Each structure stands twice: as C-alpha cells, then as structure tokens.
One Martini backbone bead per residue (centre of mass of N, CA, C, O) as a GRO file, in nm:
protein
   79
    1UNK     BB    1   0.099   0.035   0.019
    2UNK     BB    2   0.076   0.351   0.020
    3UNK     BB    3   0.182   0.587   0.238
    4UNK     BB    4  -0.037   0.806   0.200
    5UNK     BB    5  -0.277   0.608   0.237
    6UNK     BB    6  -0.205   0.497   0.516
    7UNK     BB    7  -0.212   0.765   0.677
    8UNK     BB    8  -0.515   0.806   0.619
    9UNK     BB    9  -0.638   0.529   0.714
   10UNK     BB   10  -0.498   0.563   1.013
   11UNK     BB   11  -0.536   0.869   1.102
   12UNK     BB   12  -0.268   1.048   1.113
   13UNK     BB   13  -0.364   1.187   0.851
   14UNK     BB   14  -0.638   1.340   0.728
   15UNK     BB   15  -0.510   1.386   0.437
   16UNK     BB   16  -0.363   1.282   0.145
   17UNK     BB   17  -0.239   1.552   0.051
   18UNK     BB   18  -0.080   1.598   0.315
   19UNK     BB   19   0.083   1.336   0.300
   20UNK     BB   20   0.220   1.401   0.033
   21UNK     BB   21   0.363   1.661   0.125
   22UNK     BB   22   0.531   1.531   0.350
   23UNK     BB   23   0.692   1.348   0.159
   24UNK     BB   24   0.806   1.574  -0.033
   25UNK     BB   25   0.957   1.716   0.232
   26UNK     BB   26   1.096   1.472   0.407
   27UNK     BB   27   0.911   1.371   0.678
   28UNK     BB   28   0.911   1.067   0.573
   29UNK     BB   29   1.001   0.748   0.717
   30UNK     BB   30   1.126   0.427   0.602
   31UNK     BB   31   1.348   0.263   0.766
   32UNK     BB   32   1.527   0.550   0.754
   33UNK     BB   33   1.395   0.642   0.477
   34UNK     BB   34   1.312   0.850   0.250
   35UNK     BB   35   0.991   0.918   0.120
   36UNK     BB   36   0.752   0.869  -0.111
   37UNK     BB   37   0.419   0.865  -0.185
   38UNK     BB   38   0.459   0.573  -0.360
   39UNK     BB   39   0.562   0.413  -0.141
   40UNK     BB   40   0.588   0.116   0.011
   41UNK     BB   41   0.408  -0.047   0.273
   42UNK     BB   42   0.469  -0.281   0.536
   43UNK     BB   43   0.460  -0.521   0.745
   44UNK     BB   44   0.695  -0.403   1.000
   45UNK     BB   45   0.734  -0.122   0.948
   46UNK     BB   46   0.910   0.181   1.009
   47UNK     BB   47   0.763   0.497   1.095
   48UNK     BB   48   0.849   0.846   1.040
   49UNK     BB   49   0.729   1.167   1.163
   50UNK     BB   50   0.808   1.506   1.098
   51UNK     BB   51   0.748   1.779   1.266
   52UNK     BB   52   0.802   2.089   1.370
   53UNK     BB   53   0.834   1.987   1.711
   54UNK     BB   54   0.825   1.675   1.620
   55UNK     BB   55   0.756   1.314   1.658
   56UNK     BB   56   0.659   0.998   1.499
   57UNK     BB   57   0.664   0.645   1.590
   58UNK     BB   58   0.589   0.341   1.395
   59UNK     BB   59   0.424   0.029   1.350
   60UNK     BB   60   0.318  -0.191   1.114
   61UNK     BB   61   0.033  -0.427   1.137
   62UNK     BB   62  -0.175  -0.327   0.902
   63UNK     BB   63  -0.364  -0.361   0.584
   64UNK     BB   64  -0.634  -0.135   0.497
   65UNK     BB   65  -0.925  -0.063   0.331
   66UNK     BB   66  -1.139   0.130   0.477
   67UNK     BB   67  -1.143   0.179   0.776
   68UNK     BB   68  -1.268   0.228   1.057
   69UNK     BB   69  -1.240   0.419   1.327
   70UNK     BB   70  -1.161   0.180   1.523
   71UNK     BB   71  -0.957   0.025   1.317
   72UNK     BB   72  -0.729   0.239   1.271
   73UNK     BB   73  -0.559   0.180   1.545
   74UNK     BB   74  -0.476  -0.129   1.445
   75UNK     BB   75  -0.248  -0.056   1.217
   76UNK     BB   76  -0.075   0.055   1.469
   77UNK     BB   77   0.238   0.110   1.668
   78UNK     BB   78   0.383   0.276   1.904
   79UNK     BB   79   0.739   0.362   1.992
   0.00000   0.00000   0.00000
C-alpha cells in the first residue's frame, strides 16, 4: 500500500493530499529512509513522521482499505 494512503487510512494524517505533501518535503521516513508518496509500506515497517516541533514513530501492524474509525488505530503501534 502507498505510504500516503496508509497515513490517511490509519488516520495519522487527516487528508491524503497533506500526507503526500509531507512525503514530498522529506518528513516521512520508512525504515530510516526518506520516502516518496508512492513508496510501498509493508507490515512490520517502522515509519517516522517529523512535524514542526516533534515526531511520531510507529510500526505498521496491518494494511486495510477503508477501515472504520475504531479499526484505524489497530493498523499501527507507536514505538
């Protein structure tokens, strides 16, 4: 699954266009490497997002298209 789509489906970033912009600005890393919006993310990958004054790091647990609001938090685990 594309990283920008995963970030939106997991409700980490609200809109896919915002997730795409974050990737283009080099703020999203998959397994320590800067990612592009179309890069694939797999189960077990570690993703880090650098915001203006902090960052979030999590492990991908599951990949689902269109998960519900409650299921969205089961797609990843914060590290």
